[in-house]
One Martini backbone bead per residue (centre of mass of N, CA, C, O) as a GRO file, in nm:
protein
  135
    1MET     BB    1   7.092  -9.211   0.085
    2ARG     BB    2   6.980  -9.065  -0.148
    3PHE     BB    3   6.754  -9.259  -0.193
    4LEU     BB    4   6.587  -9.172   0.075
    5ARG     BB    5   6.547  -8.863  -0.023
    6ALA     BB    6   6.370  -8.930  -0.239
    7PRO     BB    7   6.043  -8.884  -0.332
    8VAL     BB    8   5.993  -9.144  -0.489
    9THR     BB    9   6.055  -9.337  -0.260
   10TRP     BB   10   5.829  -9.242  -0.080
   11LEU     BB   11   5.607  -9.300  -0.274
   12ILE     BB   12   5.660  -9.601  -0.300
   13ALA     BB   13   5.629  -9.668  -0.001
   14VAL     BB   14   5.341  -9.565   0.029
   15VAL     BB   15   5.215  -9.749  -0.182
   16LEU     BB   16   5.302 -10.021  -0.056
   17VAL     BB   17   5.161  -9.973   0.215
   18LEU     BB   18   4.878  -9.937   0.094
   19ALA     BB   19   4.866 -10.200  -0.064
   20GLY     BB   20   4.903 -10.384   0.193
   21ALA     BB   21   4.661 -10.275   0.346
   22GLY     BB   22   4.452 -10.347   0.132
   23ILE     BB   23   4.512 -10.644   0.114
   24TYR     BB   24   4.457 -10.702   0.412
   25TRP     BB   25   4.167 -10.597   0.420
   26GLN     BB   26   4.056 -10.785   0.191
   27ALA     BB   27   4.124 -11.049   0.333
   28GLY     BB   28   3.948 -10.996   0.582
   29GLN     BB   29   3.687 -10.954   0.429
   30GLN     BB   30   3.679 -11.238   0.305
   31ARG     BB   31   3.676 -11.386   0.574
   32ARG     BB   32   3.416 -11.262   0.681
   33GLU     BB   33   3.235 -11.355   0.442
   34GLN     BB   34   3.295 -11.654   0.471
   35ALA     BB   35   3.192 -11.681   0.764
   36GLU     BB   36   2.904 -11.581   0.702
   37ARG     BB   37   2.836 -11.803   0.497
   38GLU     BB   38   2.881 -12.039   0.690
   39ARG     BB   39   2.675 -11.956   0.899
   40MET     BB   40   2.430 -11.954   0.709
   41ALA     BB   41   2.458 -12.250   0.628
   42GLU     BB   42   2.426 -12.364   0.918
   43GLU     BB   43   2.147 -12.245   0.969
   44GLN     BB   44   2.004 -12.379   0.737
   45GLN     BB   45   2.073 -12.668   0.825
   46GLU     BB   46   1.938 -12.650   1.100
   47LYS     BB   47   1.657 -12.587   0.995
   48ARG     BB   48   1.625 -12.851   0.834
   49ARG     BB   49   1.667 -13.041   1.066
   50ALA     BB   50   1.429 -12.936   1.239
   51ALA     BB   51   1.213 -12.991   1.021
   52GLU     BB   52   1.269 -13.295   1.001
   53LEU     BB   53   1.218 -13.362   1.303
   54GLU     BB   54   0.926 -13.252   1.308
   55THR     BB   55   0.825 -13.441   1.082
   56ARG     BB   56   0.898 -13.705   1.225
   57ARG     BB   57   0.737 -13.656   1.485
   58LEU     BB   58   0.458 -13.633   1.345
   59ARG     BB   59   0.463 -13.914   1.225
   60GLU     BB   60   0.489 -14.070   1.485
   61GLN     BB   61   0.238 -13.961   1.620
   62GLN     BB   62   0.042 -14.060   1.403
   63ARG     BB   63   0.116 -14.356   1.422
   64PHE     BB   64   0.044 -14.391   1.717
   65GLN     BB   65  -0.251 -14.311   1.692
   66GLU     BB   66  -0.326 -14.536   1.489
   67GLU     BB   67  -0.253 -14.767   1.678
   68ILE     BB   68  -0.454 -14.696   1.900
   69GLN     BB   69  -0.705 -14.698   1.722
   70ALA     BB   70  -0.676 -14.993   1.628
   71GLN     BB   71  -0.683 -15.118   1.911
   72LYS     BB   72  -0.961 -15.011   1.993
   73GLU     BB   73  -1.114 -15.142   1.757
   74ALA     BB   74  -1.033 -15.437   1.825
   75GLU     BB   75  -1.154 -15.436   2.113
   76GLU     BB   76  -1.445 -15.368   2.022
   77LYS     BB   77  -1.482 -15.606   1.835
   78GLN     BB   78  -1.429 -15.823   2.053
   79ARG     BB   79  -1.661 -15.731   2.241
   80GLN     BB   80  -1.891 -15.772   2.037
   81MET     BB   81  -1.838 -16.071   1.988
   82ASP     BB   82  -1.880 -16.162   2.280
   83ILE     BB   83  -2.170 -16.061   2.304
   84GLU     BB   84  -2.283 -16.228   2.069
   85PHE     BB   85  -2.202 -16.503   2.180
   86ARG     BB   86  -2.364 -16.485   2.441
   87GLN     BB   87  -2.633 -16.447   2.315
   88ASP     BB   88  -2.635 -16.700   2.143
   89GLU     BB   89  -2.597 -16.894   2.382
   90LEU     BB   90  -2.855 -16.813   2.534
   91LYS     BB   91  -3.058 -16.865   2.302
   92HIS     BB   92  -2.951 -17.188   2.264
   93LYS     BB   93  -2.992 -17.263   2.545
   94ARG     BB   94  -3.042 -17.541   2.766
   95PHE     BB   95  -3.218 -17.593   3.045
   96VAL     BB   96  -3.116 -17.808   3.310
   97ALA     BB   97  -3.173 -18.006   3.559
   98ASP     BB   98  -2.976 -18.050   3.834
   99GLU     BB   99  -2.921 -18.368   4.023
  100ARG     BB  100  -2.688 -18.303   4.166
  101GLU     BB  101  -2.509 -18.297   4.443
  102THR     BB  102  -2.473 -18.015   4.644
  103SER     BB  103  -2.183 -17.922   4.830
  104THR     BB  104  -2.112 -17.715   5.082
  105PRO     BB  105  -1.941 -17.643   5.348
  106LEU     BB  106  -2.188 -17.529   5.504
  107THR     BB  107  -2.374 -17.757   5.468
  108GLY     BB  108  -2.203 -17.969   5.614
  109TYR     BB  109  -2.201 -17.821   5.879
  110TYR     BB  110  -2.509 -17.813   5.931
  111ALA     BB  111  -2.551 -18.116   5.919
  112THR     BB  112  -2.368 -18.189   6.158
  113THR     BB  113  -2.514 -18.016   6.364
  114GLU     BB  114  -2.792 -18.143   6.336
  115GLU     BB  115  -2.704 -18.430   6.411
  116ARG     BB  116  -2.601 -18.368   6.694
  117ASN     BB  117  -2.865 -18.241   6.802
  118ARG     BB  118  -3.034 -18.500   6.758
  119ARG     BB  119  -2.873 -18.688   6.949
  120GLU     BB  120  -2.909 -18.519   7.202
  121ALA     BB  121  -3.214 -18.536   7.203
  122GLU     BB  122  -3.226 -18.847   7.228
  123ARG     BB  123  -3.069 -18.872   7.491
  124ARG     BB  124  -3.261 -18.699   7.659
  125GLN     BB  125  -3.509 -18.872   7.608
  126GLN     BB  126  -3.397 -19.130   7.733
  127SER     BB  127  -3.336 -19.016   8.003
  128GLU     BB  128  -3.626 -18.936   8.069
  129ASP     BB  129  -3.750 -19.219   8.031
  130GLU     BB  130  -3.582 -19.361   8.244
  131SER     BB  131  -3.659 -19.172   8.482
  132ALA     BB  132  -3.969 -19.230   8.456
  133THR     BB  133  -3.951 -19.547   8.502
  134GLU     BB  134  -3.808 -19.536   8.785
  135ARG     BB  135  -4.045 -19.388   8.948
   0.00000   0.00000   0.00000
């Protein structure tokens, strides 16, 4: 009991409590600083990832535009080649009169109708001739 009444004991106890509180505060401070460093490192890493993704997106966009341009150029070149081929073909083509009989469905229809009309006219004529001779 006497030991608890001595001022040195109280002094030692206060020093120990203060040392413990200081150590606890310093450990907390280090944890906070470590967490801040980790957060900053994560932010930096996220920024690098975002920059890399943006760079990749721009490269893909550029590649896509180049592909579209190459396709347009190929189509234009093909179109020009087709035009030149047709012009050359027309330039060297010899036109010959085609003497084959061409019959379209309408031509056949009109020919059949004309034939029927001609037969009817002949029958009428014969009928008229017969009735004229009978009188």
